[in-house]
C-alpha positions as CSV (number, residue, x, y, z in Angstrom):
1,F,44.4,-18.1,6.7
2,N,47.4,-17.9,9.0
3,N,49.8,-19.5,6.5
4,A,47.8,-22.8,6.6
5,P,49.6,-25.6,4.8
6,D,46.4,-26.7,3.1
7,V,44.8,-23.5,1.9
8,K,41.9,-25.3,0.3
9,A,41.0,-27.1,3.5
10,A,41.2,-23.9,5.4
11,I,38.9,-22.1,3.0
12,L,36.4,-25.0,3.1
13,K,36.5,-25.0,6.9
14,S,35.9,-21.2,6.9
15,I,32.9,-21.6,4.5
16,E,31.4,-24.3,6.8
17,E,31.9,-22.2,9.9
18,N,30.2,-19.3,8.1
19,A,27.2,-21.4,7.2
20,T,26.9,-22.7,10.7
21,L,27.0,-19.2,12.1
22,K,24.3,-18.0,9.6
23,K,22.0,-20.8,10.7
24,Q,22.5,-19.9,14.4
25,I,21.7,-16.2,13.6
26,E,18.6,-17.2,11.7
27,E,17.4,-19.4,14.6
28,S,18.1,-16.6,17.0
29,M,16.1,-14.1,14.9
30,K,13.2,-16.6,14.6
31,E,13.2,-17.0,18.4
32,K,13.3,-13.3,18.9
33,A,10.4,-12.9,16.4
34,A,8.3,-15.5,18.3
35,Q,8.9,-13.6,21.5
36,A,8.0,-10.3,19.9
37,K,4.8,-11.8,18.4
38,A,3.8,-13.2,21.8
39,R,4.3,-9.7,23.3
40,I,2.2,-8.1,20.6
41,V,-0.6,-10.7,21.1
42,S,-0.6,-10.1,24.8
43,Q,-0.9,-6.4,24.3
44,A,-3.6,-6.6,21.6
45,A,-6.6,-4.3,22.1
46,I,-10.2,-4.9,21.2
47,V,-11.5,-1.7,19.6
48,N,-15.1,-1.7,18.5
49,G,-15.0,-5.5,18.0
50,V,-11.7,-5.4,16.1
51,T,-8.6,-7.0,17.4
52,L,-5.8,-4.4,17.0
53,Y,-2.2,-5.8,17.0
54,R,0.4,-3.0,17.1
55,G,4.0,-2.6,18.0
56,I,7.5,-1.3,17.1
57,L,10.2,-3.9,16.6
58,P,13.9,-3.9,15.8
59,M,13.6,-6.6,13.1
60,P,14.2,-7.2,9.4
61,A,11.2,-6.7,7.1
62,D,10.8,-10.4,6.1
63,L,10.3,-11.5,9.7
64,V,7.8,-8.6,10.3
65,K,5.9,-9.6,7.2
66,D,5.6,-13.2,8.3
67,M,4.4,-12.0,11.7
68,A,1.8,-9.7,10.2
69,F,0.4,-12.5,8.1
70,Q,0.2,-14.8,11.2
71,L,-1.5,-12.0,13.3
72,R,-4.0,-11.1,10.6
73,N,-5.3,-14.6,10.9
74,G,-5.5,-14.4,14.7
75,A,-9.0,-13.1,14.8
76,E,-12.0,-12.8,12.4
77,D,-11.7,-9.0,12.6
78,A,-8.0,-8.2,12.9
79,L,-5.9,-5.2,12.1
80,V,-2.1,-5.3,12.3
81,I,0.3,-2.3,12.2
82,I,3.9,-2.9,13.0
83,G,6.7,-0.3,12.8
84,S,10.1,-1.8,12.4
85,L,13.6,-0.5,12.4
86,H,16.4,-2.5,10.8
87,E,19.9,-1.2,10.0
88,G,18.6,2.4,10.6
89,K,15.7,2.1,8.1
90,P,12.2,2.6,9.4
91,M,9.4,0.5,7.9
92,L,5.7,0.1,8.4
93,T,3.9,-3.2,7.8
94,A,0.1,-3.4,7.9
95,A,-2.3,-6.3,7.4
96,A,-6.0,-6.8,7.8
97,S,-8.0,-10.0,8.1
98,D,-10.1,-11.1,5.1
99,N,-13.3,-10.2,7.0
100,M,-12.0,-6.7,7.7
101,V,-11.5,-6.2,4.0
102,K,-14.7,-7.8,2.8
103,A,-17.2,-6.9,5.5
104,H,-15.8,-3.5,6.6
105,G,-14.1,-2.2,3.5
106,M,-10.7,-1.9,5.1
107,N,-7.9,-1.0,2.7
108,V,-4.5,-0.9,4.5
109,G,-2.7,0.0,1.3
110,Q,-4.4,3.4,1.2
111,I,-4.0,4.0,4.9
112,I,-0.3,3.2,5.0
113,R,0.5,5.8,2.3
114,E,-0.8,8.6,4.6
115,A,0.9,7.2,7.7
116,A,4.2,6.8,5.9
117,K,4.5,10.5,5.5
118,L,5.5,10.7,9.1
119,I,8.6,8.6,8.4
120,Q,9.3,10.7,5.3
121,G,8.5,7.8,3.0
122,G,5.9,6.2,1.0
123,G,4.4,2.8,0.2
124,G,1.3,1.0,-0.5
125,G,0.0,-2.4,-1.3
126,Q,-3.3,-4.4,-1.4
127,P,-6.3,-4.0,0.8
128,H,-5.2,-6.9,3.1
129,F,-1.4,-6.2,3.2
130,A,0.8,-3.2,2.7
131,T,4.3,-1.9,3.5
132,A,6.0,1.5,3.5
133,G,9.6,2.5,4.0
134,G,11.0,5.8,5.0
135,K,14.0,7.9,6.1
136,N,12.9,9.3,9.5
137,A,13.1,6.6,12.2
138,D,12.1,9.2,14.8
139,G,8.6,9.3,13.3
140,L,8.0,5.6,13.5
141,S,5.8,5.7,16.7
142,A,3.8,8.6,15.4
143,A,3.3,6.8,12.1
144,V,1.9,3.7,13.9
145,D,-0.4,6.0,15.9
146,K,-1.5,7.8,12.7
147,F,-2.3,4.5,11.0
148,V,-4.6,3.5,13.9
149,E,-6.2,6.9,13.8
150,L,-6.8,6.7,10.0
151,A,-8.2,3.2,10.3
152,A,-11.0,4.8,12.3
153,L,-11.8,1.9,14.5
């Protein structure tokens, strides 16, 4: 603390600055996530009446999860698959709209297990939401493609 005469005040100031910086980073990440979501929505494809949202993003899992839940509600028949890479760790996040699960029997938890093999990982979840982590970031794009293939749209 550069030999500050009042160490307690210097520590409190440092803690306050740290909290402010954390808030700025969180806001920046939320803004980045909103831009990424807009890009994914603009690139959505309609395949056999199903709105397919897909992409690969450099984001933490919690932001991708929030995005997946927002996107799954974007259409009556919606399927979401997002590959993400954060701190060198690849992750797959999948979601399906309620109608996809009820009317079409979609189970993203089963599909993601198979796709996760391409990132040397595993995972699972429920019929409407699932995640998988792995070790091989190079296989992320292939895993997203495999998920779409296995969904058999």
